[in-house]
Structures are given as structure tokens and as C-alpha cells.
N, C-alpha and C positions, 0 to 999 in steps of 0.2 A: 169281873170287869164288864161282863154283859149287862149286869144290873146298873152299873154306873153309867154306861152309855145310854141305856134305856131311860134313865132319869135325866141325863145331861142334855140330850137332844131336844126334848120338848121345852126345857128351860131356855135353850139357845133360841128356838123358834119364837118363844114368848118375848125374849128380850130384844129381838130385832123386829118384832111386830108382825109376824106372819102366821102365828099359830092357828088363827081362825080364818085364814085366807086361802087355804089350799082349794084348788078347783080343777084338777086334772080330769079331763073327760076322755082320755085316750088319744092316741096319735091322730092328728088331723088327716082325714081321708084324702083331701085334695093334695096336701103336701106329700103324702105317701105315694099317691099316683104319679105326681111330678117327679119324685125321687126315682122310682123304679123305671119310669119312662126315660129319665136322663141317663141311667146306667145300662139300659136294656141292650144297647149295641156295643157295649164295652166287653172286651175279653180280659178279665181281671185275674185269671189264673187262681181262682178261689173256689172252694167247694160251696155248694148251696147253703150248707149249715153255717159256714164262715160268713158268707155274704149276708145272710139273714141276721146273724148275731150282731155284726157291726152296723148293719142298717138300722137295727133297733136302737143302738146307742145314738146314732146321728139324728134319727127321727124324734126320739124322746127329748133330746137336748133342744132341738129347734122348736118343738111344740110347747115346751115348758118355759125354759129360761128366756126364749126370744119370741114368745107369742105376740108381743107388742109390735113386732117388725113386719114389714110387707112380705108377701109370699115369696118373691124372688130372693129376698135376703134370707128368709128361713131356709129356702132350698140350698143356697150357698153354704149356710152354716151346717145344715144336715150333712151335706157332702163332705165338708171339712172334718166334721166330727166322726164321720164314717171312716175317713182315711187315717186320721192321726192315731187312734188306738191300735191300728194294724202294725204300727212301728214296733210295738212290743211283742208281736206274734212271730216267733221264729219259724213257725210252720208255713208262713207266707213270705216273709221278707228275710233274706239273709243279712248278716251283720255287714257284709261288704256293700250291699245295696244301700244301707243306711249311711254307712261311712262315706260313701261317695256322693250322697245327695247334695250337700252344700256346694261342693266344688263344681259338680255338674250343673247345678242351677245357675251359678255365677258365670260359668263358661258358656252356657247355652247348649250344653251337650245333652243327648238323650239320657233319660234316667234308665235304670237297670231293671225296673219292674213296672208293669202297667199301672199299678196302684200309685206309684210315685209319678208317673207320667201325667196321670189325671189330677193328682194333687197339685202339680205345677200349673195346670190349666185352671184349676180352682183358685189358686192364689192370684193368677193373672186377672180373673174375673172380679176380684174384690175392688179393683180401682173403679169399676162402674157402679159400685154400690155404697162405697164409703168415701169420706174425704181422703185426699191423697196421703195425709199424715197417718190416718188410721189404716188405710190399705197397705202402706209401706210397713207399718208396725206389725200387722198381721204376718206379712212375709218375713220380716226380720225376726219376730218371736219364734216363728216356725224353724228358721235356721238355727237360732240359739238353742231351741229345744233339741234339735237333731245333734248339734255340736256337743251339748251336755250329755246326751245319751252315749255318744261315742267316747267322750272322756271317761264316763263312769265305767264303760265296758273295757276300754283300753287301760285305764289306770288301776282298775281293780278296787277292792274294798278299802275304804279309808279308815284309819284308826281314829275314831271319834273320842276325844278326851274332854274331860270336864273343864269348863271355862275356856280352855284353849280353842276349842272347835266351834264355839257359839256362832261366830261370824260366818264361818264356812257353811254351817248347816243351813242358815237362812239364805246365804248366797246361792248355793246349789239348788235349793228348793225353788227359788224364784226363776232359775234358769230352766228347770224341768217342768214348771207349772203351767206354761202357756197362758199365764194370767193376763198379759198385755193383749194377746190376740182376742181372748174371750171378753175382755173389757171393751175393746174397740167394737166388737159386734153389737154392743148394747145400743149404740147411737148411730144408725145408718144415715147416710147423706140426705136422703129424701125427707126424712122427718126432722133431722137435727143438723142443719147446714152450718151452724156456727160452733166450731170446735171450742171456742173460748168459753162457752157456757158449761162445759163439763171437763175440759182437759186437765184441770187441777186435781180432779178426783182420780185420775188414771193410776197413779202409783198405789193409792189406797185400794182401788178396785182390783188391781192385779194381785195384790197381796191377799185380799179377801177371797178371791177365786181359788188361789192355790191352797190357802189354809182351810178354806171351807171344804174343799175336796178332801183334805187330810182328816178333818174331823168327821165328815160324813162317810168316808170310806174306811175308817178305822175298824169298825166291827167286822167288815168283810176280811180285811187283812189279818186281824187278830184270829178270826175263826179259821183262816187258812194257814196260820202259823208263820205268816210273813213278818220279818223283823227289819228288813231294809226299807224303812219308811221314815217320814219326817217325825212322827211321834216318838219312835224309838231313838232317833238321832237327837231329838230335843231332850229326851230323858237322859241320855248319856252325857250330852254337853252341858246341861244345866244341873245335873246331879239330883234329879227329882224322880218321883214315882211316875208310872204311866198315868195314873189317875190325876196327879197334879199337872202333868203335861197337858192332858186333855182339858182340864179346867183353865189353865193358862191360855191355851189356844182359843178356847171359847171366849174368854175375856178380851183377848186381842181382836177377835172377829166383831164382837159387840162394839168395841171402841172404834174400829174401822168403819163400821156401818154408820155410827153417829157422826164421824168426821165427814163421810161422804154426803150424808143428808144435810149437814150444816153447810157444806160447801155449795151444794146444788141449790139450796133454798127451795122455794116453791116454783112450780112450772113443769112443763112436759119432760125436761131432762130428769127431774126428780121422779116423776111418775114412771119413767122408763126404768129407773133404778129400782123402784118399789116393785114393779112387775117382775124384773129380773130376780130380785131376792126370793120371791115366792117360787118362781119357776126353777131356780137353781136348786132349791131344796127338793122340789118335786122331781127334778131330774134324778136325783139320787134315790128318792123314795120309790120311784116307779121303774127304775132300771134294775133288772134282775141281777146284774153284775154286783150290786152293793148289798144285796141280801137283807135289806132293812125291814122287809115284811116279816122276818123271823123275830124281830124284837119290837117293832113298831107297827103292827098290822093295822091299827086303827087310823094311821096316817097314810096308809098305802091303798086306800080305797079309791077306785076309779068312779068319779061322779057321773051320773047320767047327763046326757046332753040336754040342756034346757031349751 
């Protein structure tokens, strides 16, 4: 399977037109300074190792996928992406803290952990950076994500059956993928004030973000022996091999990219999508979490600053 992923990913990069466009030069120093300045006075109840690990995720995401956005937008995205992966870390957040997040947010009650308190502040800041629809989408998608996580933990493992479960597999993946939030981040208000110029792409972009993560994180999950993921559920619900599932997902991503580009046409909105495409792949290539340097070392090279 490693060999198949090793050959599949460069083909995917080629088909969406980014194979020769990687340009990651490391985390932006100014953004990193702004990030640690922002959190320096916070008591997050985290170890230094935990803080650095999740800070890396947020900073790499903002520096790669959203390099085309202004510095204040990149900082907001870096903070958001710092907070969200912590939801899955039982050493930091208890299940009850996550379970109560949506209701406490809607009630205006204090959250049960400093990370969640600052996440709420981060969500509130989005209305200053994005159109009202996008800012609300980011908050709504965060609530949907939390709600889905609670359902998965409360409900237990679902019996995925061939043909019967196809709709559910896609449904729950879109709920846990945060695709709408990260789609909204692509077009901040200052640069893209007219939502009508890109809003028709949002369902395709949201799906691309979720499935793109599934494809680019599969190696890491397979190496770790993880089986509760979209690829395994797709395999079970469609009655195909893992290899065929990966190929199908790749074809879907290529089709989504073509639809997005066709809808956007030429112009700055399309340029932002093109920049995001390159950066989203780079986020996975340069984030140690995904371990892609083990099978694609030639694509994980940090370029010198020109």
C-alpha cells in the first residue's frame, strides 16, 4: 500500500496542476512572533511540548494554505488551527468539556477549559475579517464538528454495510471535516468583498478539503494501524479494495478542482484558490503529523528564502 500511495500522490499533484509549484520556505517569522505574542499571556493548562506541537500545526497551515491572505487573517487561522486539533487530545480536554461546548457557546456560559475559552474569542474575531456569511459559517461549522465528535463518541462504532451505508459515510465525513470553515478562510473580506464571486464553489471546496485530508493523511493512519477513517469506511460501504478507494477519492478530488476552477473563471478569486491548492498540499507535506517525508522526501524540501 505504501508503494501505491507513493505513486498516487504525485499523480494527484500533477492532475490538479501543482506538481511543479511547491515553494514552502518555512514558517513565516513575523507570523510566528505574532502567534506566540498573542498566546504569551494565556494560561492554557498545557505542557510546553503540547503547546509547541499544536502551534506548529497552526503556523504551518496559515503559512502554506493561506499565504495569500493578510497577516491578521493568517494569525486568526493559525490560532483556530492551533485550537481545533486539541479537541482530539484526551490528555488536554476531557470528553465532558467537548460535550458541553456547543450548549455553553449558545448560552453564553463560560467554557470548561482555557483552550475552549480562547477558541470562542477566536470565533468572535472572525466577523472582523470575513463577510458575515463566512464568519457565521466558520462558527456554525465548528459547532457541527463538535456535535459530530460527540455523536461518534456517544453512539459508538457504527456497523458500516455495503451499499446501505454509502450515504452515511459521506454525511458524517462532511460533518467532521471542517471543510466549510476552511473554505471560508480562503476569501477574506478585505481582498474579496463580493461573496457572489465565489459562493457557488463552497460546497465543492468544503468537500475537497475533507477528502483531500483523507487522501493526504492516509499514509500516516495506515502506518499507525488506524482503521476508523473515511478510506476504510468507503472501502466497506462500496465493497472495494483500499487501493480502489484511494483511486476513487483521487478522481473525485480532481473533478472537484475542475468544477471549482470552471465556476471561478479568471480573476483574483481563482488565483486565491490556486494558491490554496498548492499550500494545502504543502501543509500535509511539511507537517510532521502526516509523515509524508517517509515516502515523498523529494516533495518535503524546505526551499531557501529568495
